[in-house]
N, C-alpha and C positions, 0 to 999 in steps of 0.2 A: 563625455559628451552621449546622445542617447542612440539607439539604436537605428532609429528612422533618418538622425542626421548623418550616419556613419555610411549607408547604407543610399543616402542621395548624395554622399560626396563620393558615393565607387563609381558610381551612372556615369557623373559628371567626369571624374577622372578617364572614366574608360572611354568615354564621348570625347576627349581631347586629347588619344592615344595613347593613355598609361599602359605599358606593358603590362598582358595578362598575369603573369609572375610576381610583379611589383604590388598590384593588386590582393591579390593570393595571401604572399608574404604579410603584407600590411592587415590584414583582415585576421589571421591568425596569431600575430604578434597582439595585436588590441585586444582580440577575446581571449589572450592566455596570461596578459594581463589584467584583463579584468575580472577573472575568476583568481587570481593572485596565487598562479604557476608561474614560475621563473621561464623566461624565454628558450631556457634551452632545450623545454619537451618539443620544442617545433624544430631546432635543428639537429635533434635524436633522428628524427626521420630522415634527416640527408644521410647522415651515417649508414642508417639502415638499409636507402636505397644502396649506397656504394657499397656495400656488402654484398648486394645480390650477384650470386655467379652468372644467372641468365642475365643481366643488365650488358655482356660486354655483345652481346646479340646484335643491339639496337644499332651502336654505328658500325660494326661489319656489314650488317646486312643493305644500309643505307649509304653507304658506301659504295658495294657493290652494283646498287640499284642506280649510284649515279653514274657510275661508269659504265653500265647500258645503255645508259638515257645519251651519253654523249658518245658513243661509238654507232657504225653502222649498223646493230645486230638488230633493231628493228625494221629494217628494209630485209636484209637477209631473212630473218624469220619470217616476215608476211610474205616473203617470194616463196619460200617452201612452203607454207602455210597454204598459198592461192594454189601452188601444183600440186598439191595433193588435193584439194576439196573442188578446185575453181569449178570441175564437170558437173556439181550437186546442182538442184534446181537450187537458186538464193547461196550459190555456193562462196561469193564474194563476202556475202554477211554474216555465213558460219566464221568463215576467217576472220573477218574482221571481231568475232565476240572472241574466238577462242583466243589468238593474237594478243588482244586488250585486257585481256582476263590474265594473262599466265605474266603479261609483261608490266599489270598492275600489282600484282603476287610480289612480282620481285623487286619492283620499284617502288612500295609503298603508297601510301593515302597523298602525293605529293600533287596531283594534279600533271603528272608529268605526260601520264599516256594519253591525255586530250591536246597538249602539245604538242609531244612525240610522232605520236599515229594516226591523230586527226587528220593533220593535214597532206598526209599521205594516203588513207581511205575515203577520205570526202571526194577529191575528185576522180578516184578509181569508183566508189560506188554511182557518182552521178552520170561517169560515160557509160557504165554497163548499162544504165537505165533505169536506176531505183530511184523512188520516190522521193524529191529532195526532206520531204518532212521524213520520211523514213528512217534517210542516211543521217539526218541530223539527229533523232532522236535516239540510234543507236550508237551514235557516236560521241552524244553529251550521256547515255545511261552508263557505255562502258569503262568511263575514265574511273569508274570506283567497281565494278566485276573484276571479281578475285581477290577482295579482302578474305574470303574463308578460306583460301588456299595459302598453305605456307610458302613462302617465311614472312607472311603479310605483318607488317609491322603494329598496324591497332591491334593482332590478335596478342603477341609478344608484350606491346603496353598494358593491355586486360589483363594477362595472365600476372606480370607483375604484380599489377594494383591490386586485382583481386587474391591474390597469392593460392591461385590457379594454375596446376599445371600447365606450363604452354604447351607440351608435347600432346596432352588428351584433349585440348583447344584444337589443335589441328587435325586431329583425328576426326572431332566431332563438327568440324566448319565442313569436310569433305564432301558424304555425300550430299549437305540442304545445296551445298554450294555446285555439286554436278548435278542436280536436277534442277536448279536455275538456269545453268547455261543450258542445258538442255530444252526447257520449255522455250527460251529465248532465241535459240538454235533452228527450232520449229517455225516460231514467228518468223523469224528471217526467210527462213525456207517458202512458206506462203505467202510472203508480202513479195521475193522474187517470181515465186511461178505467179501469179497475179498482175504483176508488173510485165511479164512476159521477158522477163531479162535471157539474153541467149547464155547457156553452158558454153563453157570450154571445152574442147575437146581435151581426154585426158591422154598424157604425153609419159609414157615412162621415165625417157631420156627429158623431159623437162623436170622432173622431180628430180632424178640422180643428178642434174646440174644445179638445181638449187639445193638439195641437198651436200653435195660437195662444197658448195659454198659456204654454206652455214654449219657444215660437218663440227666445228669448233664448239658452236654454241647449241645445238641440237641435245646434247648430254646433258645441260645443266639442267633441265627440268627434271630428268629422268631421275637423274644422281640425288639432288637435294629433296624434290617431293618425295620419290621413291625410298631415298635415306631415311626421311625422317618416318613415313606412313611404316615402311619394313623397318623400324625400329634399330635400325643402322647407325641414325646419328638421334642427338641430342640436336634444339634448338641452338644452343649455342655451337656444339661439333660444326652442325651445318653453316653457320652463321661465317664460319672462320674455313670451310672448305670452299665456300660460294666467293667469299673474298677474292683467298688465294687464286682462285679459278678462273675468276673473272676477269683479275688484276693480267695473270698469264696471257689469255687468251688473247684481251683486247689490246694487251701492253705491247708484248713481245711477238704474239701469231698475226696477230690483222694489221698492229700497229695503225689501228683507225686513233689511236690519242698518243700525238705528241707528250715528252716527258715533260717539258717547259709549261705542258698544261696540268699535269699533275699537283702540283701543289694548289691551284685555283680549284681543282676537281674536290682535293682533301680540305680546303678551305669550307667550300660552298655546304659538302654534304657533312663537314661536321657544326658547321652554326647551325643545320636543323639538327642534327644530334640533341646540341647542346641547349637550343631551344624548347625541344621536349623534355630534356632531364631537369631544365631548372624550373619547368611550368611543372613539371611531374615531384620535384623535390618540396618547392613551395604547398604545390595541394597538399602533400601528403602531412606535411605540419599544419593545415587546416582540417584536415580528413581525424587525425589526431587527437584535436580538441573536439570535434562530432560526437566521437568514440567516449571520450571521457565524462564528455557532456551528457551521452545517451539517447543524442538527437536520434537514429534510428529507430529507438525503442519508443521515444515520443513519438515519433513519426507514424509508427504500425500501431500504437493505441490508437492516435485521431482516426488513421486510413481506415483500422478495422471496425469503427464504428459504422461506417458507409459501405466499405469492401468486404463481404464475409468469406468471399469464396476464392480459390485460387482462379479460378477463372475470369472473374471477375477484375482483380489484380494486374492478372497478364493485360488484359485490356486496358486499363488503366495505364499501367506501366509503357506500354508500345505507344501509347497516345503520348502521352510525355516525352518518350525518347524520340520519337519522330520529331518535335519539336526545337528538344535542346541539341541534337544532332545535327541539325542543320545547322550550328550559329560558329561553334568552334569545336573540333574534333577530339583532338586532343588533351582540349581542359574539360572536354566532357569524359571522357573518359576517367579522366585523376579526379574530378571532382564528384561526380554522379555514382561511379562503381562504388565504391567503399559506403556510399549509402544504402544504396538500393539489397547490396551484398545480404546483410544482415536480415533486412525486410522480407526479402523473396525466400529466404533460409525458415521464417517463419510460417508462409503459404506451403511450404515442401517444395520448393523449388531445387533443383540441383544446382552450383554453380556455374558448372560446367553448359547444363542447356543453356540457363542463362544468359553465358558470354554468346553464344550463338546468336540467341533471341538481340541481345545489345550491339553484336556486329553487322547484323542483318540491319537492324535500323539504321546504323551507322553507314550504311551504305546507301539504303535508300536516304536518307537524310542529304547526301550530297546531290540529290536530282530532285528535293522539294522543293518548289518555289515558296516563299521569294529568294531564301537566303542559299538556297543550296549551290557550293564551293564549284560545282560539276556547271549548273547553268552559266556562273560567269566565267568560266575559261572557256565553255563553248562560244560563249558570247565574244567575246575575246579575240578566239581561233578563227572563226568560222564569220564573224562580222555580221551577224543575225540578230535582230530585238529580242528581248529577252521572253515576250509575249509569245512569240514562234517557237522560240526553244523551249517555250513550256508547256504547249500544244504537243511538239514533237514528240515530248516525253513522255508524257501522257500512257501511252498503250505500257509502256516499259516499268514505267512507276506504279503500274497497276498489277503487272505483272510478278514484278517484286513484292508488290503487299499480299497479294494471295501466296506466295511463298512463304512470306513473315507469318501469313497466320497458320498457315501448313507447320512451320518449326515449332511456332508457340504452341497450339494445341492438339502436337503430335511429339512428346517429346522424345519416342524410340527413333525418331527420322535423326537427330542429334546424336543419341547416346549410346544406339546401339553398337555402331562399330565399336565405340569406348568400351565397355561392357563386355565384347566380344573380347578386344586385344588385354582386358584385366587379367591379371592369374587369376 
């Protein structure tokens, strides 16, 4: 069967709903067979994947994230953030941004943030007088805000696929993530001031009450994120600590989750993990063939005829990633990353810097029309037509794009902390 016929068959099967992992596995086996290579070459990658020590971080972080999403932690954390920042101009907008960023980092890129926090924040923003377009844009964009902070699942997945230190990626994403969060917070303050949103009076008693209600959950970001940035934990250590801590807090202390619901939560979280791992394993088999066939070298040879500079390559790369990352994020990571890593190395791009670029593109892809996942989730959660959500998200999309340009062409923004922490 010719290559064009296989490509057409793949498109047809994908359109009929064939699983991504099955298409990737079939393609890799067909390519290996065509090259006269034993099919075991594809299976070797599954063994290598299973032997990676950092792999255990994925199920542990995912399980902990599902527990948090099922509990009343979002309400308690939101109440504390509102008590702490509600007195500011645009205080509730800042509360929404910070809360959603933290929640996304801990629950991963599964859309849980829009579903769990969107329903709480949307009526609150409208009640305080924020314009509906601004409120919709803020909540749509914050569904992926936080992917650059630990323990973000896409960071872990990128590190596994690219064979880059996950701890270095956590460090590299910190400053760009904080700057982006700060820029959006300023925009929220300005929007609140222009809309004449009333400020709530600061009350120490209210802060203490909200802190007491969330006293067991407030240390979680400090312990996990502080432990990773402080060098106390590796990503795997942090995953174990977080899973154990969240289980004790939500199941035994707050008792938000009944033990009869635990099997369902475990099943749902591990179905997500299983889908990620099976796609990852099948895609790595395909990647193995591409490396053996020198596909990245050939692509570089072709690309270098048209793009001779590092600046030009980064511009082309960002344009491609914005399209790829709004389609299917985990498949994009496991398929695209192994191809672009060696090509980027030819242009002298650090793989950690490339990781931050890729992940920020991923964050933007979630809100990029017409296929961004956040747009569809917001459409379902708020019942608003997609064109309205496109317009509402546009200012936030532009802010992300500006940060992407800054991260892309000023590598020290990503690498300074990594280099400072390196011995």
